[in-house]
Structure formats: C-alpha cells, structure tokens
C-alpha positions as CSV (number, residue, x, y, z in Angstrom):
1,M,22.5,-14.7,-33.4
2,R,19.2,-14.2,-32.1
3,R,18.6,-12.7,-29.3
4,K,16.4,-15.4,-27.9
5,T,18.8,-18.0,-28.7
6,K,21.3,-16.2,-26.4
7,I,18.9,-16.2,-23.7
8,V,18.0,-19.6,-24.2
9,L,22.0,-20.3,-24.2
10,A,22.4,-18.5,-21.5
11,I,19.8,-20.3,-19.1
12,T,20.8,-23.9,-20.4
13,L,25.1,-22.8,-19.5
14,L,24.2,-21.2,-16.2
15,V,21.6,-24.8,-15.1
16,A,24.8,-26.7,-16.7
17,A,27.2,-24.4,-14.4
18,L,25.1,-25.2,-11.4
19,V,24.4,-28.9,-11.9
20,T,28.1,-29.3,-12.6
21,T,29.1,-27.3,-9.5
22,Y,26.4,-29.5,-7.1
23,S,27.8,-32.7,-8.9
24,Y,31.5,-31.9,-8.1
25,I,30.4,-31.2,-4.4
26,Y,28.2,-34.5,-4.4
27,I,31.3,-36.3,-5.9
28,A,33.6,-34.8,-3.3
29,E,31.1,-35.7,-0.5
30,V,30.8,-39.1,-1.3
31,L,34.9,-39.3,-1.5
32,R,35.3,-37.8,1.8
33,Q,32.0,-39.8,3.4
34,R,33.8,-43.1,2.5
35,I,37.9,-41.7,3.7
36,T,35.8,-40.5,7.2
37,S,34.1,-44.3,7.1
38,A,37.2,-45.9,7.0
39,R,38.8,-44.0,9.7
40,D,36.2,-44.3,11.8
41,T,36.4,-48.1,11.2
42,A,40.1,-48.0,11.8
43,S,39.8,-46.3,15.1
44,Y,36.9,-48.4,16.6
45,L,39.0,-51.2,15.6
46,T,41.9,-49.2,17.6
47,S,39.7,-48.9,20.6
48,Q,38.8,-52.5,20.3
49,L,42.3,-54.1,20.3
50,A,43.6,-52.1,23.1
51,F,40.6,-52.4,25.6
52,L,41.2,-56.2,24.6
53,A,45.2,-55.7,25.5
54,T,44.4,-53.9,28.7
55,N,42.2,-56.5,29.7
56,A,44.6,-59.3,28.8
57,A,47.7,-57.7,30.4
58,P,48.5,-58.9,34.2
59,D,49.5,-56.8,37.4
60,V,52.9,-57.9,36.9
61,S,53.4,-56.8,40.6
62,S,51.3,-59.8,41.7
63,T,53.9,-62.0,39.2
64,K,57.1,-63.1,39.5
65,T,58.6,-60.9,37.4
66,D,60.6,-58.5,37.9
67,T,59.4,-55.1,38.0
68,G,62.8,-53.2,37.7
69,N,63.8,-54.7,34.9
70,P,61.7,-53.3,31.7
71,A,63.2,-56.2,29.3
72,A,61.7,-58.8,31.7
73,V,58.3,-56.7,32.2
74,R,57.7,-56.5,28.2
75,R,58.0,-60.3,27.9
76,A,56.1,-61.0,30.2
77,V,53.5,-58.5,29.3
78,A,54.2,-60.0,25.6
79,Y,53.5,-63.5,26.7
80,Y,50.0,-62.6,28.5
81,L,49.4,-60.6,25.4
82,G,50.0,-63.1,22.7
83,T,48.6,-66.1,24.8
84,D,45.1,-64.0,25.2
85,R,42.5,-66.0,23.0
86,D,40.0,-62.9,22.7
87,L,42.9,-60.6,21.8
88,N,44.3,-63.1,18.6
89,N,41.3,-63.9,17.7
90,M,40.4,-60.5,17.4
91,M,43.7,-59.8,15.7
92,Q,43.6,-62.3,13.3
93,S,39.6,-61.2,12.1
94,V,40.9,-57.7,11.5
95,V,42.0,-58.6,7.9
96,S,39.4,-60.6,6.8
97,S,36.6,-58.8,8.3
98,W,37.1,-55.1,7.3
99,P,38.5,-55.2,3.4
100,M,40.1,-51.6,4.0
101,I,42.1,-52.7,6.7
102,Y,45.8,-53.6,5.9
103,D,47.2,-55.1,9.0
104,A,47.3,-54.0,12.8
105,S,49.6,-54.4,15.3
106,I,50.7,-53.7,19.4
107,T,54.0,-52.8,19.5
108,D,55.6,-51.4,22.8
109,A,57.6,-48.0,23.8
110,N,60.0,-48.6,21.2
111,G,57.7,-49.4,18.1
112,R,58.6,-53.0,18.0
113,A,56.4,-55.1,17.5
114,I,54.5,-56.8,20.5
115,L,51.7,-58.5,18.4
116,D,51.0,-58.3,14.5
117,T,48.6,-59.9,12.0
118,D,51.9,-60.4,10.1
119,P,53.7,-62.8,12.8
120,T,56.7,-62.6,11.0
121,L,57.1,-58.7,12.2
122,V,56.7,-60.1,16.0
123,G,59.7,-58.4,17.9
124,K,60.9,-55.9,15.2
125,V,60.4,-52.5,15.0
126,L,57.9,-51.5,12.6
127,P,58.6,-48.5,10.1
128,Q,57.0,-45.1,10.6
129,R,53.9,-44.5,8.2
130,P,52.0,-41.4,7.4
131,D,49.1,-40.5,9.4
132,F,45.4,-41.2,8.2
133,Q,44.4,-37.8,9.6
134,I,47.0,-36.7,6.4
135,L,44.3,-38.3,3.8
136,Q,41.3,-37.4,5.7
137,S,42.2,-33.3,6.2
138,A,43.3,-32.9,2.5
139,H,40.7,-31.3,0.3
140,F,38.9,-33.2,-2.7
141,R,41.8,-33.2,-5.7
142,K,44.4,-33.9,-3.0
143,Q,42.3,-36.9,-1.6
144,L,42.0,-38.1,-5.5
145,Q,45.9,-37.9,-5.6
146,L,46.9,-39.6,-2.8
147,V,44.1,-42.6,-3.3
148,Y,44.5,-43.2,-7.0
149,G,48.3,-42.6,-6.8
150,S,51.0,-44.7,-5.8
151,S,49.7,-47.1,-2.8
152,A,50.4,-45.8,0.6
153,T,49.0,-47.4,3.9
154,Y,48.2,-45.1,6.3
155,D,47.9,-45.7,9.9
156,V,45.2,-45.0,12.8
157,Q,46.8,-45.1,16.2
158,I,46.1,-44.7,19.7
159,P,48.8,-44.9,22.4
160,L,47.9,-47.8,25.2
161,Q,48.8,-47.9,29.0
162,L,49.1,-50.5,31.2
163,N,49.3,-50.5,34.8
164,G,48.5,-46.9,34.6
165,S,51.7,-46.1,32.9
166,P,52.6,-45.5,28.9
167,F,53.5,-48.5,27.6
168,G,53.7,-48.3,23.5
169,S,50.6,-48.3,21.0
170,V,48.2,-50.1,18.9
171,R,48.1,-49.4,15.1
172,V,45.9,-50.1,12.1
173,G,46.8,-49.6,8.3
174,V,44.8,-48.5,6.2
175,S,45.8,-49.3,2.6
176,T,45.1,-46.7,-0.5
177,V,44.7,-49.8,-2.8
178,F,41.5,-51.6,-0.4
179,L,40.5,-48.2,-0.2
180,K,40.5,-47.5,-3.9
181,N,38.5,-50.6,-4.5
182,E,36.4,-49.9,-2.2
183,L,35.3,-46.6,-3.2
184,T,35.7,-46.7,-6.9
185,P,32.3,-48.5,-7.8
186,R,30.8,-45.3,-5.5
187,L,32.8,-43.0,-7.5
188,Q,31.7,-44.5,-11.0
189,H,28.1,-44.3,-9.7
190,A,28.3,-40.9,-8.8
191,V,30.1,-39.4,-11.6
192,A,27.9,-41.2,-13.9
193,F,24.7,-39.7,-11.7
194,S,26.6,-36.7,-12.5
195,I,26.9,-36.3,-15.9
196,L,23.2,-37.8,-16.5
197,A,22.2,-35.1,-14.0
198,I,23.9,-32.4,-16.5
199,L,23.1,-33.8,-19.5
200,L,19.2,-33.7,-18.6
201,S,19.0,-30.2,-17.1
202,L,20.5,-29.2,-20.4
203,F,17.4,-30.7,-22.0
204,I,15.0,-29.4,-19.4
205,A,16.7,-26.1,-19.2
206,A,16.9,-25.2,-22.9
207,G,13.4,-26.8,-23.0
208,L,11.8,-24.6,-20.5
209,S,13.7,-21.6,-21.2
210,H,12.7,-21.9,-24.8
211,M,9.3,-22.5,-24.0
212,A,9.3,-20.1,-21.7
213,L,10.6,-17.6,-23.7
214,G,8.4,-18.4,-26.6
215,P,5.2,-16.1,-26.0
216,L,8.2,-13.5,-27.1
217,E,8.4,-14.3,-30.3
218,H,4.5,-13.4,-30.4
219,L,5.2,-10.2,-28.3
220,S,7.3,-8.9,-30.9
221,R,5.3,-10.1,-33.4
222,T,2.6,-7.8,-31.8
223,L,5.2,-4.6,-30.9
224,D,5.8,-4.6,-34.7
225,S,2.1,-4.4,-36.1
226,V,1.8,-1.7,-33.2
227,S,4.8,0.4,-34.0
228,G,4.3,-0.4,-38.0
229,G,0.4,1.4,-37.0
230,D,-1.5,-1.8,-37.6
231,S,-4.8,-0.8,-35.0
232,S,-6.3,-4.5,-36.0
233,V,-4.2,-5.9,-33.0
234,T,-6.2,-8.2,-30.4
235,T,-5.7,-9.7,-27.2
236,Q,-8.5,-12.5,-27.9
237,E,-5.3,-15.2,-26.9
238,S,-4.5,-13.2,-24.0
239,G,-5.3,-14.8,-20.4
240,H,-5.1,-14.1,-16.9
241,D,-1.0,-14.9,-16.9
242,E,1.6,-12.6,-16.7
243,Y,1.5,-13.0,-20.5
244,G,-1.9,-12.3,-20.8
245,L,-1.3,-9.1,-19.1
246,V,1.8,-8.2,-20.8
247,S,-0.2,-8.9,-24.0
248,L,-3.0,-6.6,-22.3
249,K,-0.2,-3.7,-21.8
250,I,1.4,-4.0,-25.1
251,A,-2.3,-2.9,-26.8
252,H,-3.1,-0.5,-24.4
253,L,0.3,1.8,-25.1
254,G,-0.5,0.7,-28.5
255,R,-3.5,2.8,-28.6
256,Q,-1.7,5.1,-26.8
257,M,1.2,5.4,-29.1
258,R,-1.7,6.1,-32.2
259,D,-3.4,8.3,-30.4
260,A,-0.1,10.2,-29.4
261,K,1.0,9.3,-32.9
262,E,-2.0,10.8,-34.6
263,I,-1.7,14.0,-32.4
264,F,1.8,14.4,-33.0
265,S,1.2,14.4,-37.1
266,A,-1.7,16.7,-36.4
267,L,0.7,19.0,-34.6
268,K,3.4,18.3,-36.9
269,D,1.8,19.0,-39.7
270,N,0.1,22.4,-38.3
271,V,3.7,23.6,-37.3
272,D,4.3,22.9,-40.9
273,Q,1.5,24.4,-42.1
274,I,2.2,27.7,-39.9
275,M,5.7,27.6,-40.9
276,A,5.5,27.2,-44.1
277,N,3.4,30.3,-44.7
278,L,5.3,32.4,-42.6
279,Q,7.0,35.8,-44.2
280,D,9.5,35.9,-41.4
281,G,12.2,33.4,-40.9
282,L,12.1,31.9,-37.5
283,M,14.8,29.5,-36.1
284,L,15.0,27.7,-32.9
285,F,17.8,27.1,-31.0
286,T,18.2,24.3,-27.9
287,G,20.1,25.3,-25.0
288,D,23.5,23.9,-26.9
289,S,22.8,26.6,-29.6
290,R,22.0,23.5,-32.2
291,V,18.7,24.3,-34.3
292,V,15.8,22.1,-34.2
293,L,13.3,24.3,-36.2
294,V,13.6,26.8,-39.2
295,S,11.0,27.9,-41.0
296,A,10.7,27.9,-45.2
297,S,11.5,31.6,-45.3
298,V,14.7,30.9,-43.4
299,E,15.9,29.5,-47.0
300,R,15.5,33.2,-48.4
301,F,17.5,34.6,-46.3
302,L,20.3,32.2,-45.8
303,S,20.3,30.4,-49.0
304,R,20.8,26.8,-47.4
305,P,18.0,24.3,-47.5
306,R,16.5,23.6,-44.6
307,Q,17.9,20.3,-44.2
308,E,21.2,21.3,-44.2
309,L,20.5,23.5,-41.3
310,L,18.4,21.2,-38.9
311,G,20.9,19.9,-36.1
312,R,23.6,22.3,-36.9
313,T,25.1,24.2,-33.9
314,V,24.9,28.2,-34.3
315,K,28.9,27.9,-35.3
316,E,28.2,25.7,-38.4
317,V,25.1,27.8,-39.5
318,F,26.8,31.2,-39.4
319,R,30.7,32.3,-40.6
320,P,32.5,35.0,-38.1
321,S,34.0,35.9,-41.2
322,S,31.2,38.3,-42.2
323,E,29.6,41.1,-40.0
324,F,26.4,38.9,-39.9
325,G,27.8,35.7,-39.2
326,A,30.2,37.5,-35.8
327,F,27.5,39.5,-34.2
328,I,25.5,36.6,-34.0
329,L,28.0,34.4,-32.7
330,E,28.8,37.3,-30.1
331,A,25.2,37.7,-29.6
332,F,25.0,33.7,-28.5
333,R,28.6,33.6,-26.8
334,S,27.7,36.3,-24.3
335,H,24.0,35.3,-24.1
336,A,22.8,39.0,-25.5
337,S,19.5,39.7,-27.0
338,I,18.8,41.5,-30.1
339,A,16.2,43.7,-30.4
340,Q,16.0,44.2,-34.0
341,R,19.2,45.3,-36.1
342,E,19.7,45.4,-40.1
343,F,22.5,43.3,-41.8
344,G,23.8,42.4,-45.3
345,A,22.4,38.7,-45.4
346,P,24.7,36.6,-47.8
347,N,22.7,36.7,-50.4
348,G,23.1,40.5,-50.7
349,R,19.7,41.4,-49.6
350,R,19.2,43.2,-46.5
351,V,17.8,41.4,-42.9
352,A,16.6,42.5,-40.3
353,I,17.2,40.0,-37.2
354,S,16.1,39.8,-33.2
355,L,17.2,37.0,-31.3
356,D,15.4,36.2,-27.8
357,F,16.7,33.7,-25.1
358,I,14.2,31.5,-23.7
359,Q,15.0,31.0,-19.9
360,E,13.9,29.0,-17.5
361,Q,14.2,29.5,-13.6
362,G,16.8,31.8,-14.7
363,S,19.2,29.5,-16.9
364,P,18.6,29.1,-20.8
365,I,17.2,26.4,-22.7
366,G,17.1,27.7,-25.8
367,A,17.1,30.9,-27.9
368,L,14.5,31.9,-31.1
369,M,15.9,34.4,-33.7
370,T,13.6,35.9,-36.1
371,L,14.7,37.0,-39.1
372,R,12.9,39.8,-41.3
373,D,12.8,41.2,-44.9
374,P,12.7,45.2,-44.2
375,E,11.6,45.9,-47.8
376,S,8.6,43.5,-47.2
377,V,7.9,45.3,-43.8
378,R,8.5,48.8,-45.6
379,R,5.8,47.4,-48.9
380,I,3.5,46.7,-46.2
381,E,3.2,49.5,-44.5
382,N,2.6,51.3,-48.0
383,E,-0.1,49.1,-48.8
384,I,-1.5,50.4,-45.6
385,E,-0.7,54.0,-46.3
386,M,-2.3,53.1,-49.9
387,S,-5.4,51.3,-48.8
388,R,-5.6,54.9,-46.3
389,R,-5.0,57.4,-49.2
390,M,-7.4,55.0,-51.5
391,S,-10.3,55.1,-48.6
392,A,-9.9,59.2,-49.2
393,S,-10.0,58.7,-52.6
394,G,-13.2,56.5,-52.6
395,R,-14.9,59.3,-50.8
396,L,-14.1,61.7,-53.5
397,T,-14.9,59.7,-56.0
398,R,-18.2,59.4,-54.5
399,G,-18.7,63.0,-54.5
400,V,-17.1,63.5,-58.1
401,A,-19.4,60.5,-59.3
402,H,-22.6,61.9,-58.2
403,E,-21.9,65.2,-59.4
404,V,-21.0,63.6,-62.8
405,K,-24.5,61.7,-63.0
406,N,-26.8,64.4,-62.6
407,P,-25.3,66.3,-65.9
408,I,-25.4,62.7,-67.3
409,N,-29.0,62.0,-66.2
410,A,-29.6,65.7,-67.8
411,I,-27.9,64.9,-71.2
412,V,-30.1,61.6,-71.7
413,L,-33.2,63.5,-71.0
414,H,-32.3,66.5,-73.6
415,L,-30.8,63.9,-76.4
416,Q,-34.4,61.6,-76.1
417,L,-36.2,64.7,-76.6
418,L,-34.0,65.7,-79.4
419,Q,-34.1,62.6,-80.9
420,T,-38.2,62.8,-81.0
421,K,-38.2,66.5,-82.7
422,L,-35.6,64.9,-85.3
423,R,-37.5,62.3,-86.3
424,E,-37.0,63.5,-90.4
425,V,-33.2,63.7,-89.8
426,D,-31.1,62.0,-92.6
427,P,-29.8,58.5,-91.3
428,D,-26.1,59.9,-91.0
429,T,-27.1,62.2,-88.5
430,R,-29.2,59.4,-86.6
431,R,-26.4,56.8,-86.6
432,H,-24.6,60.0,-84.6
433,M,-27.6,60.4,-82.4
434,N,-27.7,56.4,-81.8
435,I,-23.7,56.8,-80.8
436,I,-23.9,59.2,-78.6
437,D,-26.7,57.8,-76.8
438,S,-24.9,54.3,-76.6
439,E,-21.9,56.1,-75.4
440,I,-23.6,58.1,-72.5
441,H,-25.5,54.9,-71.1
442,R,-22.3,53.2,-71.2
443,L,-20.9,56.4,-69.2
444,D,-23.5,56.2,-66.7
445,R,-23.3,52.3,-66.1
446,V,-19.3,53.0,-65.2
447,V,-20.6,55.9,-63.1
448,Q,-23.3,53.2,-61.0
449,I,-20.5,51.2,-61.1
450,L,-18.1,53.2,-59.6
451,V,-20.7,55.0,-56.9
452,D,-22.2,50.9,-56.1
453,F,-18.2,50.1,-55.4
454,T,-17.5,53.2,-52.8
455,R,-21.2,53.5,-51.7
456,P,-21.1,53.0,-47.9
457,R,-22.8,49.7,-46.9
458,D,-24.6,48.8,-43.7
459,L,-23.1,45.4,-42.8
460,H,-25.9,42.9,-41.5
461,M,-23.5,41.6,-39.2
462,E,-24.5,37.7,-37.9
463,E,-22.8,34.8,-36.8
464,L,-22.1,32.5,-39.8
465,D,-20.8,28.5,-40.1
466,V,-18.7,28.5,-43.3
467,R,-19.3,25.6,-43.9
468,H,-23.3,26.2,-44.5
469,L,-22.3,29.1,-46.8
470,L,-19.8,26.9,-48.9
471,E,-22.6,24.6,-49.2
472,D,-24.8,27.9,-50.5
473,V,-22.3,29.2,-52.8
474,I,-21.2,25.2,-54.1
475,A,-25.2,25.3,-54.8
476,L,-25.3,28.2,-56.4
477,A,-22.5,27.2,-58.6
478,A,-23.2,24.2,-59.6
479,P,-25.1,24.5,-63.0
480,D,-22.0,26.8,-64.4
481,A,-20.0,24.4,-63.1
482,E,-22.0,21.5,-65.1
483,Q,-22.2,23.9,-68.2
484,H,-18.4,23.9,-68.4
485,S,-17.8,19.9,-67.7
486,V,-16.5,21.3,-63.7
487,T,-16.5,18.8,-61.1
488,I,-16.3,20.2,-57.6
489,V,-14.3,18.9,-54.8
490,Q,-15.0,19.3,-51.5
491,D,-13.0,19.1,-48.3
492,I,-14.3,20.8,-45.8
493,S,-14.2,20.2,-42.0
494,V,-16.8,18.9,-39.8
495,E,-16.2,20.8,-37.1
496,P,-17.9,23.9,-36.8
497,M,-16.5,26.9,-38.3
498,V,-18.1,30.2,-37.3
499,I,-17.5,33.6,-38.2
500,K,-19.1,36.8,-37.4
501,G,-20.6,38.7,-40.7
502,D,-22.7,39.7,-43.4
503,A,-24.1,36.4,-45.0
504,D,-25.0,38.3,-48.7
505,L,-21.5,39.6,-49.5
506,M,-19.7,36.8,-47.9
507,K,-21.8,34.4,-50.5
508,Q,-21.2,37.3,-53.1
509,A,-17.5,37.5,-52.2
510,I,-16.8,33.6,-52.8
511,L,-18.9,32.9,-55.7
512,N,-17.0,35.4,-57.5
513,I,-14.1,33.4,-56.5
514,V,-15.3,29.9,-57.4
515,L,-17.1,31.8,-60.4
516,N,-13.9,32.8,-61.8
517,G,-12.3,29.4,-61.1
518,I,-14.5,27.7,-63.2
519,Q,-14.4,30.1,-66.1
520,A,-10.7,29.4,-66.0
521,M,-11.0,26.2,-67.2
522,P,-13.1,25.8,-70.4
523,D,-12.0,22.6,-71.4
524,G,-13.2,21.5,-68.1
525,G,-11.3,19.9,-65.1
526,S,-11.2,19.9,-60.9
527,L,-12.3,22.6,-58.7
528,S,-11.4,21.7,-54.8
529,I,-13.4,24.0,-52.3
530,A,-11.6,23.4,-48.6
531,A,-11.7,24.8,-45.4
532,H,-10.4,24.4,-41.8
533,R,-9.4,25.8,-38.8
534,Q,-5.9,26.8,-38.7
535,G,-5.2,29.1,-35.1
536,D,-7.4,31.5,-34.4
537,L,-8.6,31.9,-38.3
538,V,-10.8,30.4,-40.7
539,V,-9.3,29.4,-43.8
540,A,-11.0,28.5,-46.9
541,E,-9.5,27.5,-50.3
542,I,-10.4,27.4,-53.7
543,R,-8.1,25.7,-56.0
544,D,-8.8,25.4,-59.7
545,Q,-6.7,23.7,-62.8
546,G,-7.1,26.5,-65.1
547,V,-5.0,28.5,-67.1
548,G,-3.7,30.4,-64.3
549,I,-2.9,33.7,-64.2
550,P,0.4,35.5,-66.3
551,P,2.8,36.7,-64.0
552,E,2.5,40.1,-65.2
553,A,-1.1,40.7,-64.2
554,Q,-0.7,39.0,-60.4
555,E,-0.5,42.5,-59.3
556,K,-3.2,43.8,-60.7
557,I,-5.9,41.3,-60.2
558,F,-7.8,42.9,-57.1
559,E,-7.8,46.4,-59.2
560,L,-11.6,47.6,-60.3
561,Y,-12.0,46.9,-64.0
562,F,-8.8,45.1,-64.1
563,T,-9.7,41.8,-66.2
564,T,-7.7,39.1,-68.3
565,K,-10.9,37.6,-69.9
566,K,-12.7,38.5,-73.1
567,D,-15.8,39.1,-72.0
568,G,-14.7,39.9,-68.0
569,S,-15.9,43.1,-66.5
570,G,-13.0,43.4,-63.4
571,I,-15.6,43.8,-60.4
572,G,-15.6,40.7,-59.2
573,L,-12.3,40.2,-57.5
574,A,-12.0,43.4,-56.8
575,Q,-15.6,43.4,-54.9
576,A,-14.3,40.1,-53.0
577,Y,-11.2,41.8,-51.9
578,Q,-13.2,44.7,-50.5
579,I,-15.7,42.7,-48.7
580,L,-13.1,40.5,-47.2
581,Q,-11.6,44.0,-46.1
582,W,-14.8,44.9,-44.3
583,H,-14.7,41.6,-42.8
584,Y,-11.2,41.9,-41.3
585,G,-10.0,39.1,-43.1
586,T,-7.3,38.7,-45.5
587,I,-7.4,37.1,-49.5
588,E,-4.1,35.6,-51.2
589,F,-3.9,33.7,-54.5
590,E,-0.9,31.2,-55.7
591,S,-1.1,31.0,-59.4
592,V,1.3,29.0,-61.6
593,P,0.2,29.6,-65.4
594,G,-1.0,26.5,-67.3
595,A,-1.1,24.7,-63.8
596,G,-3.8,26.3,-61.8
597,T,-4.5,29.2,-59.2
598,T,-5.4,28.6,-55.9
599,F,-7.1,31.5,-53.7
600,R,-7.1,31.7,-50.0
601,L,-9.5,33.2,-47.7
602,G,-8.5,33.5,-43.9
603,L,-11.4,35.3,-41.6
604,P,-11.2,35.5,-38.1
605,S,-13.0,32.6,-36.2
606,I,-15.4,34.5,-34.0
607,E,-13.7,33.9,-31.0
608,V,-11.0,36.4,-32.3
609,R,-13.4,39.1,-33.7
610,S,-15.4,39.4,-30.3
611,E,-11.8,39.8,-28.6
612,A,-11.3,42.3,-31.4
613,A,-15.0,44.1,-30.4
614,K,-13.6,45.0,-27.1
615,T,-11.0,47.5,-28.3
616,E,-12.4,48.5,-31.4
617,P,-16.0,49.6,-32.7
618,E,-17.2,46.8,-34.9
619,P,-17.3,49.7,-38.6
620,T,-20.9,49.4,-40.7
621,S,-20.2,51.2,-43.5
622,V,-16.9,51.6,-45.8
C-alpha cells in the first residue's frame, strides 16, 4: 500500500472516529435531555398537586373532627381532598395532558391512596416503585437498557404536610413505555443524523486529505528528478503558499545537491587518482578500527582486492597467526604508534609498516597505516646515487670528449691534406681513404653529441603557461601528424597552469615525446595530449595508440643512444629526461605492447617552485 493511501486512510479514519465520538455524545445527550425533561415534568406535577392538596385540606381543629383520632382525621382530610374541585380536575388531567405520565396519587403516611387517577386504588396501600432518580442518574447504555428493556414505572414523589405536620406524599408515575414512545422518534432522528454525518465526514475527509496530499506526488517527482541529477527542474508552478515555498526550497536544495555532488565527484576523482598513483600503500581506519580508505598499492602488499578490504575491521583484515598480523593487532589494541618496522608480508615480500593514530581532543578518532616496499626505497636511493655518479661521470666525459675532439680535428685536417697529395693513388687506396674519412666524421659527430649532451646549460627561467607550451608543440608537430595520418586530440584544462622554466628546452622535451608518439603509429591513429593540475603539480600526459615499448627495452629508453627505431638516434627521450630533471620535474611512462604508450610529465607549479627557491639556490647549469 502506498504511503499516500495510508495517510489518506489514517486521516479519514481519524475524522470518522471523531465524528462517531461526537455522534455518540449527541445521542446520549438527546436521551439524557428527554429523561431530564420527563423528570422536570413529573416534579412540576407533584409540586402542583401538593400545592392544591395543601390548599384543599381544612384546619381540622376548627371542625367537629376528633383530632385525637388519627383515623377520623384521615377520613376528614380524605373527604375534603376528594371533594375539592381543583384538585380532582388536576388529578384527572395529569394522565391525559402529559403522555409520559402513567398515574398520580396522594397517599397517607402508611402508603394508602387517598386520591388516585385510578379510582379502584383509592383506600388501598400502593406498592413501592423505583425512584425516577435511578433512571436519571444511570449512564447512557444503562439508560437505554432501562428504557428499552422490560416496561417499568418510576415514581417522582415529594412529602405532603398538612396543618404543619407530615401527612403523606404526592406520587407521579412515569412509565418507560410512554417514555420510549416519546423518545424513539427523536433517537431515530439523532441516529440517522449521526450516520449521515459519519458518512459525510468520511467522504469529505478522504477528499480533502487527497487534495491536500496531492502536491506530494509532484514534490516526489521533483525530488526524484533532483536526486537523479536532472538540472531542468523549474519552479514555474510555484506560488506563494506553503506548497510553493516547499517547491522553491526543494529546487534550491537540488542546486546545492548538484553542486555538492560535482564537488564530491571531483574530490573523489582526485583522491582516487592520488591513491592510484601512490607507490606506498595507505589504509585509513575509523575510530572503531574499520577500513574506510585503501590505496591501490595495498593490493600488492596484502594480496587482497581493495573492495574486499573496505568496511572490514582490523581483526578481519589481519590474522593473529602471523607475526605481521599479531603485531598490528596489538598496536591497535594498545593504541601504540609504529614508527617504521619491516615484516614479511602474506605474499612473501618484505614490507615496511608505519602506524599513526589520529586524535581529537586527546581521544583517538582513527588511524593511518602506511605500507612501503623497502626494496623500492632502496632502488630509489640507488637511482639517486646513480644520478650523482652520472653527474660526476658527465664532468669527466666532457673533459675526455674535449681532449678527443682536438686530435680528431687534427686527423681530419691532415687526412684532407693527404688526399690532396695522393690524387693519383689507385682506386683501392682512395676507397680506404674515404672510409677512414667517413668514420672519422662519424666519430666526430658522436663526440659532438656527447659534448652537447653533457655541456652546462644556462637556463633562461621565466613564467610559462603549460597550455601555451602545448599549443606551440602541437603546431610544430601538426605536419608530421598529418603525414602519418595521426589525429591529435586535446584535453587541456582551461585554468592557467603556470610553471617556471626555459621555454625552448621545455618545448624541445615535449616535442621529442610527441614526435616519438607520432612515429610509433605508422598506420595512423589518435594521439591524446592532456594537461591538468594535480595537487601542487602540473601534469601533462601524451598517449599514443602505437606498437608500444617491448618489456625488455622499457628500462633503457632514457639511456643515451638507446633506440628501438630503425632510423632513431637514441637522443630524444634521454634529452627529455635530462630537461625534466633540470626543471625539478618527473617523467614516467606506461606501455602495453600493441596497445600504446602513455608518457606522464610532472612539473612543480610556480607556487611550489617559489617555495623551493627559498631553501635552494636556483641552478643555472647542470
């Protein structure tokens, strides 16, 4: 059953219950009023009869009646009462004039009838009948039972005094049969009116509640549209009533929800991208030790997918059966941080763990665990050491190249002189001379390239917008792309992405990678160039759909003179790597043979670079 139907039924039943209650009270009041009216009528008649009897009775002391004889007094009083015209007329009219009155009588102290509407009862002792007060004071259902049950007569009586002393009483009987005949039409009318009121209230309550709740359907559709991300929801039908105000608020909340959803999506994408690119594994726990955030690298350390870890407690993730798990569980139990310690991971590899508990006002609200591959750390340290050694080797190479180039120049000069003097030499000798000349020139070019590659450079640093750099590189690479049937697709952020660098060198580095991507697609394809901010970095991505880089060659592509192309020189990527190092940047790549390669260039934004300049002098040469 729909919620609206339930609400309409509830309102309808509530109104029906209220109307039924009031109808019950109304019918009970009708009955009470008729009974009270009968009591008032009977009381009035008894009062009138008592008044007439008092006026009709003479002063027996002034008559010949023996006042010492009670029987004589009673007979005298009965005589005078029976002969009083007004009293007897009143007694005769009681029954005929008032339909509810059954009889009336005047009795003496012994209950013997002196006067009665039934002449046959005069002089007889009348039976005792229930007091009318019993009927009047009963509750509604008891009154109905007394009136509509077996017929009965109830007395309304008052004491009668004659000559200043108690004499008897005046009784007026009210019959339930007569009362029922008088009451039934009124009760039937009241019941019919109540039934009609109940039915009408049901109809009106159902209609009004349906009408009142009708806008809920429109509001529900509006909420569904808002929750579904429909930005076309308008409030043209909204007025100034409560419904209109609610519609306006829903539209306003919808806009806020869409804005919040966009912000959340952007934050989620950024967090996911950051977490996906982290080499270290990160696990964030809530206050009850439940996992809420897992980086992609954790899968490599724990050999379990991220989705399986999210939402689980630390006891479900780590087992106490291993040294690795037991140590972590003990740390969580005692809330003791772990600076850094190496363990054997479940997959057999070594892992370095650090654990920090996040506190707020002295109470722990969560924990952050970092998992690091110590081999990777050592490998990075080795690369740094290798870079240092290469730098020293470069200085030595420049000196050697300088010393080699001078003898080569002298040899070339003397070879040219020798060729001039030996013009008449036989063809075989000249062929050997030409080979020597060619190889000497090739050796000279190699030495010149080596000198250029290791030569200190003066960097002309300036503020550069990466968007403009990429536009210039795309313009330079367009002819080659058209020649190879390659389409360049741009996905560059519209916001400024400012770095500090040498414009010519940066263009050369990016152009080398773009041209490599174009040449990797001999049959054409799509080359994607994207750029965006990622934290404090400006990241440029160049993705091709080429043949990819063989796995065995991926570790050597940044080495000088290494190439996998038939006509390649092996200088372009090495030069790009060197230029990125000069600009404190990074260059990474991902390649799938047969599917393409993605190069990712990361450069510090100008804010980060400016902070670095405060602590390090800006290098002008390498």
